[in-house]
C-alpha positions as CSV (number, residue, x, y, z in Angstrom):
1,X,80.5,59.6,60.7
2,X,78.4,62.9,60.2
3,X,79.8,65.6,62.0
4,X,82.2,63.6,64.2
5,X,85.8,65.9,64.6
6,X,89.3,64.2,63.4
7,X,90.9,62.7,66.4
8,X,94.4,64.0,65.4
9,X,94.4,67.9,64.8
10,X,96.8,70.3,65.4
11,X,97.2,73.7,66.8
12,X,96.8,76.6,63.6
13,X,99.8,77.2,62.0
14,X,100.9,73.6,63.0
15,X,102.5,70.7,61.1
16,X,99.5,69.6,59.5
17,X,99.0,72.8,57.8
18,X,100.3,73.3,54.4
19,X,101.6,76.6,52.8
20,X,99.7,76.4,49.4
21,X,101.2,79.3,48.2
22,X,104.4,77.3,47.8
23,X,102.9,74.0,46.6
24,X,101.2,76.0,43.7
25,X,104.5,77.5,42.8
26,X,105.5,74.0,42.3
27,X,103.4,73.2,40.4
28,X,103.8,75.2,38.0
29,X,105.1,73.7,35.3
30,X,107.3,76.8,33.6
31,X,110.9,76.2,34.4
32,X,110.7,72.8,34.4
33,X,113.5,70.5,33.4
34,X,113.1,67.1,32.3
35,X,115.1,64.5,34.5
36,X,114.0,60.8,34.1
37,X,110.9,59.7,32.1
38,X,109.9,55.6,31.7
39,X,107.2,53.6,31.4
40,X,106.1,50.6,33.6
41,X,104.7,47.6,32.1
42,X,101.4,45.3,32.6
43,X,102.3,43.2,35.3
44,X,105.5,44.5,36.3
45,X,107.2,47.0,38.9
46,X,110.1,49.4,38.6
47,X,112.2,51.7,41.6
48,X,113.6,54.9,40.9
49,X,115.1,57.8,43.3
50,X,113.5,61.0,43.8
51,X,115.6,63.9,44.9
52,X,114.7,66.3,47.5
53,X,112.9,69.2,46.3
54,X,112.1,67.0,42.8
55,X,108.7,66.9,41.1
56,X,107.8,63.6,40.2
57,X,104.0,62.5,38.0
58,X,102.5,59.3,38.2
59,X,100.9,59.5,34.4
60,X,97.8,57.1,32.9
61,X,98.9,56.4,29.0
62,X,96.7,54.1,26.8
63,X,94.2,53.5,29.6
64,X,93.1,53.0,33.2
65,X,95.3,51.4,35.2
66,X,96.1,51.2,38.5
67,X,99.2,51.3,40.6
68,X,100.5,50.3,43.9
69,X,103.2,52.8,45.6
70,X,105.9,52.3,48.0
71,X,108.6,55.1,49.5
72,X,111.8,54.8,51.3
73,X,113.8,57.3,53.2
74,X,117.0,56.5,50.2
75,X,119.7,57.1,53.0
76,X,117.9,54.6,55.5
77,X,115.0,52.5,53.8
78,X,113.5,51.6,57.6
79,X,111.6,55.3,57.0
80,X,109.4,54.7,55.2
81,X,105.5,54.9,54.4
82,X,103.3,54.9,57.3
83,X,100.5,54.5,55.5
84,X,98.2,54.0,59.0
85,X,99.8,56.9,60.6
86,X,99.1,59.0,57.1
87,X,95.7,57.7,57.4
88,X,94.9,59.3,60.6
89,X,96.7,62.7,60.2
90,X,95.2,62.8,56.9
91,X,92.7,61.2,55.5
92,X,91.8,57.6,53.9
93,X,92.8,58.7,50.6
94,X,95.3,61.3,49.5
95,X,94.8,64.5,46.7
96,X,96.9,67.8,46.1
97,X,98.6,69.2,49.5
98,X,97.8,66.1,51.4
99,X,101.1,64.1,52.8
100,X,102.9,60.9,53.0
101,X,104.1,60.7,56.1
102,X,107.4,58.0,57.6
103,X,107.4,55.6,59.9
104,X,109.0,56.2,63.5
105,X,111.3,57.4,65.4
106,X,111.4,60.2,62.4
107,X,107.5,61.0,61.5
108,X,108.0,63.9,58.9
109,X,105.9,63.8,55.3
110,X,108.0,62.1,52.9
111,X,106.6,63.3,50.2
112,X,103.5,66.2,49.4
113,X,101.0,66.1,46.7
114,X,101.2,68.7,44.2
115,X,98.7,68.0,41.3
116,X,96.1,65.8,41.1
117,X,93.5,65.4,37.9
118,X,91.0,63.2,39.2
119,X,90.6,65.9,42.2
120,X,86.9,67.0,41.0
121,X,85.7,63.4,40.1
122,X,82.1,63.1,41.8
123,X,84.1,59.7,43.6
124,X,87.3,62.0,44.4
125,X,86.7,60.9,48.2
126,X,87.8,57.2,47.6
127,X,90.6,57.7,44.8
128,X,94.3,57.5,45.7
129,X,93.3,54.9,48.3
130,X,95.6,54.2,51.7
131,X,92.9,51.8,53.4
132,X,93.6,48.5,51.1
133,X,97.6,46.9,50.3
134,X,99.1,45.6,47.9
135,X,97.5,41.8,46.3
136,X,100.8,39.2,46.7
137,X,100.8,35.8,46.2
138,X,100.1,34.8,50.0
139,X,96.5,35.9,50.3
140,X,96.2,34.5,46.5
141,X,97.1,31.2,47.3
142,X,94.9,31.1,50.6
143,X,91.3,32.7,48.7
144,X,92.3,30.7,45.3
145,X,94.2,27.8,45.7
146,X,96.7,28.3,43.0
147,X,100.5,30.3,43.1
148,X,100.7,33.3,40.3
149,X,104.1,35.6,40.5
150,X,103.1,38.9,39.3
151,X,100.8,39.8,42.4
152,X,101.9,43.6,43.4
153,X,104.2,42.3,46.2
154,X,105.9,40.0,43.7
155,X,106.6,42.9,41.3
156,X,107.9,45.4,43.8
157,X,109.8,42.8,45.4
158,X,111.7,42.3,42.4
159,X,112.0,46.1,41.2
160,X,113.8,47.0,45.0
161,X,116.3,44.1,45.1
162,X,118.5,45.8,42.8
163,X,118.7,48.6,45.8
164,X,119.4,46.4,48.6
165,X,116.0,45.9,49.9
166,X,114.2,42.5,49.6
167,X,110.3,41.5,50.6
168,X,111.2,42.4,54.3
169,X,111.0,45.6,53.1
170,X,108.2,46.1,50.9
171,X,105.2,48.1,52.8
172,X,101.7,48.8,52.9
173,X,101.0,51.1,49.8
174,X,99.0,54.1,48.7
175,X,96.9,52.4,45.8
176,X,97.6,55.2,43.3
177,X,94.3,55.8,40.7
178,X,92.3,53.2,42.8
179,X,88.8,53.9,43.5
180,X,88.3,51.9,46.9
181,X,86.7,52.4,50.3
182,X,84.7,50.5,53.4
183,X,80.9,49.3,52.3
184,X,77.7,49.4,54.1
185,X,79.1,46.1,56.2
186,X,82.3,48.4,56.6
187,X,84.0,45.9,54.5
188,X,86.6,46.7,52.1
189,X,85.7,47.2,48.2
190,X,87.7,47.8,45.4
191,X,85.8,50.1,41.9
192,X,86.5,50.5,38.5
193,X,89.6,52.8,37.7
194,X,88.2,55.8,37.2
195,X,91.4,57.3,35.9
196,X,91.7,57.7,32.0
197,X,94.6,58.4,29.5
198,X,96.2,61.7,30.4
199,X,95.8,61.6,34.1
200,X,98.2,61.9,36.8
201,X,98.9,62.4,40.6
202,X,102.4,64.2,41.2
203,X,104.4,65.1,44.2
204,X,107.6,67.3,45.3
205,X,109.7,65.1,47.1
206,X,110.4,66.4,50.8
207,X,113.3,64.2,50.9
208,X,115.6,62.0,48.9
209,X,113.0,59.5,48.2
210,X,113.1,55.7,46.8
211,X,110.2,54.8,45.1
212,X,108.5,51.8,43.7
213,X,105.2,51.4,41.8
214,X,103.6,48.2,40.8
215,X,101.1,47.9,37.5
216,X,98.3,45.8,39.6
217,X,97.9,42.3,37.6
218,X,94.1,43.0,38.1
219,X,94.9,46.2,35.8
220,X,91.6,48.2,36.1
221,X,90.1,46.3,38.7
222,X,87.2,46.5,36.4
223,X,87.0,42.4,37.0
224,X,87.1,40.5,40.2
225,X,90.2,39.1,41.6
226,X,88.9,36.5,43.7
227,X,85.2,34.9,44.6
228,X,83.2,32.5,43.0
229,X,82.9,35.3,40.4
230,X,86.7,36.2,40.2
231,X,88.2,36.1,36.9
232,X,90.8,34.4,35.5
233,X,94.3,36.1,35.6
234,X,94.3,36.0,31.1
235,X,91.0,37.8,31.6
236,X,92.1,40.3,34.0
237,X,95.0,41.0,31.8
238,X,92.8,42.3,28.9
239,X,91.9,45.2,31.4
240,X,96.1,45.9,32.2
241,X,97.9,48.9,30.7
242,X,100.8,50.5,31.5
243,X,101.8,53.5,33.5
244,X,104.0,56.4,33.1
245,X,106.8,58.2,34.8
246,X,108.2,61.3,34.7
247,X,110.8,63.3,37.0
248,X,111.7,67.0,37.1
249,X,113.6,69.4,38.3
250,X,112.1,72.5,39.8
251,X,112.9,76.2,38.9
252,X,115.3,77.0,41.8
253,X,114.1,80.3,42.8
254,X,110.2,78.3,43.8
255,X,112.4,76.5,46.5
256,X,113.5,79.7,48.1
257,X,113.2,79.9,51.5
258,X,112.2,76.1,51.5
259,X,114.4,72.9,53.6
260,X,113.4,69.9,53.8
261,X,111.3,68.7,57.0
262,X,113.8,67.3,59.7
263,X,112.9,63.8,62.2
264,X,110.9,63.9,65.1
265,X,112.4,66.6,67.7
266,X,110.8,64.0,70.4
267,X,113.6,63.2,73.2
268,X,112.0,62.0,76.2
269,X,111.5,63.3,79.6
270,X,113.6,61.1,80.9
271,X,115.3,59.7,77.8
272,X,113.4,58.7,74.4
273,X,110.6,56.2,75.7
274,X,112.0,56.7,79.0
275,X,113.1,53.3,78.8
276,X,115.6,54.0,82.7
277,X,112.7,56.2,83.8
278,X,111.1,56.5,87.4
279,X,107.3,54.1,86.9
280,X,104.9,56.8,85.7
281,X,103.0,56.9,89.4
282,X,105.9,57.4,91.0
283,X,106.7,60.6,89.2
284,X,106.0,64.1,90.8
285,X,102.4,65.5,89.0
286,X,103.8,68.4,87.4
287,X,106.0,65.2,85.6
288,X,103.3,63.1,85.2
289,X,101.6,65.8,83.4
290,X,104.4,66.3,81.0
291,X,103.7,69.0,78.5
292,X,100.3,69.3,77.9
């Protein structure tokens, strides 16, 4: 609603402020060395590591294509992208200087976006979507009545299996290059992917990450996937393209003074969550006020 302030705010200089000079220096491509470079084929996914301090670029190759991205702490996959909290701390879509935040109890930036070639697009406010989640075979079976094994959920599940993860580790995604939002009836919509060959979204890994990206089976989402006017999976295939991923080592000099973010410092007044604490109404008034 116009004029309504964001609910989640911090004091100036707090954790929601970003050192733009630092991330601009990281985004400078001079002095980079290519560490990894691969393509993800249509209707498939791939998982790959990104080290803390490296930069990763997701790139359009030969046509518009939406990608569904999952992110984990490589050393503890219970810490992973928290799409809902990221929406609250950032916005419903992301672009340069935004973080992707991790789940509790860590609650810290997993990564920070350093470049977005669609940042100046007329519909930039609804590109790189955090509102929707991945397509999956369960909702497809419910809506369409047939089985299909190449939805993003299934693709991501296969991709992370070699890393010891399962379907239960696949989580709500960042829809890279996806144009989506809420219509006048506050229902979720998806529009044609606005990205073109050469467009990219780039991020800086704040901690050691495992990432996984699926090339959505709907391709550029120009055709309906469900409902009376839905295109067949064969028709949608004509609108599918590959995505490319590049990982770069950054000039160490650009990282001077930077350190990976630490997990939340919350410890509790009476132990974490007050599990052994006095009931709230029995606390002295000064403890009821807490740290406010």
